[in-house]
N, C-alpha and C positions, 0 to 999 in steps of 0.2 A: 504494500500500500504506500509506503514511503517513496519507493521508486516512482510509482505512478504520480504521486503528489509532486515530487520533484520535477518530473517530466512536464506536468501540467504548468507548474510555475515557470519553468524554462520556456515553454511554448508561449505562455502569455507575455513574458518579458520580451521575447523575440517579436511577437506580434505587435506589441505596443511600440517597440523600437522601430519596426518596419513601417508602422502607420505614421510615424513622424517623419518619414523620409519619402514623401510623395513628390517632392520636387525632383526634376531631372537636371543633371548637369549638362550645360551646353558648351561645347568646344573645349572642355577640360580646364576652363579658366576659373572655375569655382563659382561662377555666376549661376544662379538657379532661376528657373522660371517655372511657374505653375503649369501643370499639364492642361491641355485644352479642355474646356468644359468643366474644370475643377475636379475631374476624376483622376484616379491613379493612373500613372503612366504604364504603358505596356498592355498588350492584349492577353487574353487567356492563353496559357501555355508558354508564356515568356516571349512571345513574338514582339518585335519592336513596335512601338506606337507609330501611327502615321504622323507626318510632319504637323506641328501645331499650327492652328489657324492664326492669322495675324492678330496681334493683341489689340483689344479695344482701347479706346482713348483712356488715358490714365484718369482714375477716379481717386477718391480719398485713400490714403495708405491704409493697409490692414493694421488693425490694432493687435498688440500682443507680440509683435516681432516675428511671428511665424509666417503668415501670409501665403503658404503654399498648400495646395490640396483642398479637398472637399470639406474636411473637418474644420480647417481654419477659416474657410470662406463662409460656412453656414453659421449664422449668428445663433447663439444659445440664448433662449429667453429666460426671464425670471421664473416662469412656470416650470421650465426644464430644470433650472437650478433647484427649485423647491422639490421636484420629484427626485433629483439626485440626493438632496439632503435627507429626504425620507428613506431612501435606500441606505445611506450612510448610517442613519440612526438605527434602523432595524438590523442591518448587518453587523454593526458594532456591538449591539446588544447580544446577538447570536454568537459573535466571536467571543465575547466575554464568558458566556455560558459554556461554550465548547472548551475554552482554556481552563475554566474551573473544573470541568468534567474530564480533563486530560484527553479530549478528542482532538489531537493535534492535526490529523489529516483534514478534518472538518474545519478546524481553525485556519489552516493554511488556505483552504478554498475561500473562506469568508474574508480573510485578509487580502487575498488577491482581488476579490470583488471590490473591496474598499479602495485598493490602489487604482483600479480602473475608474472607479467613480470619482476619486479625487482628481484624476486627470481631466474629467469633464468639468469639475468645479474650477480647476486651474484655467481651463479654456474660457469659461464664463468671465472670470475676473480679468483675464488678459484682454478679452474683447471690451471690457468696461474700463480698461486702462487703470487698474488698481494694483500697482506693483506690490504693495504690502500684502494684499490678499493673495496674489499669485504666489508670493514667497511662502505664505502660510500653507496654501494648498499643496505646494511642492513638498514642504516639510511633512505634511500629513501623508502625502502619497509615499514618500520615502519611508516614513514610519510604518505604514501598512505593508510595504514591500519587505521591510526588515522583519516585521511580525510573521509574514508568510514564510520567509526564508528560515527563520528560527523554528517555526512550527514544523516545517518540512524536514529540518535537520533533527527534530525530536527534542529540542531544547525549550521546554515549557517556561523556564525562568526567564530566558532571554526574550521569548515571545511575549510574555506578560509585561516585561519592562518596555519593550518597543511599543506595545499597545498603549501603555500608560503615557509614554512620550507623545504618541499620536493624539491621544485624547486631550492632553494638555494643549497641544497646538490647535485643536478644534475649539477649545474654550477661548483661546486668545482671539481667534477670528470672530467667534460669536459675540465677544465683548464689544467689537467694533461694528459688525455688519448685521447682527440679528436682533430682533425685538419680538416681544410676545411671550407667551407662556404655554404650558401644556393645555390649559383650559381654552384659551382663545386661539391658540395655534401660533406657530413661529413664522416669521416672514423677514424679508430684507428690511433693515432699518431705513425708514424714510430719509431721503436726502443723501444716502451714502453712494448711490449709483447714478 
């Protein structure tokens, strides 16, 4: 089971890494251009993509410094952030229970889900040009990845410590960007975005 969990974590990390490299290098100069239509370069089976269409007239610069690929181009809405935060809340609770019950393979899976979801949170705040929140989302994502790696390695103590650090990072961000309570519901703090 540990081997399977390790393979799953590795596959997810490779997939996330590859998803961030949707830009194609032109003429080896290091300049990157987004693929035509905002989709990933290359056709199925690894065949080269057709020549890109002429670029449209320049518009506003993409926010967040990424600018390439469909993920960066698609704006994430506050409603999508809210859904991501609900996923984080439920998954983090389940992760805590699995760590308490010493279900490390299940904890690794939940921690990887958190890492993926924090990448979405990071994208939202990058698009909103909130570098402090981007940094906190990155820290939370790294904490979730460290939790997954520790759980996969069978180190419950290290997984718990990494989860505690991740949760502390969540609280920092919530102190600035979240308002509401469990009864009325949580939402983005008015005037922060």
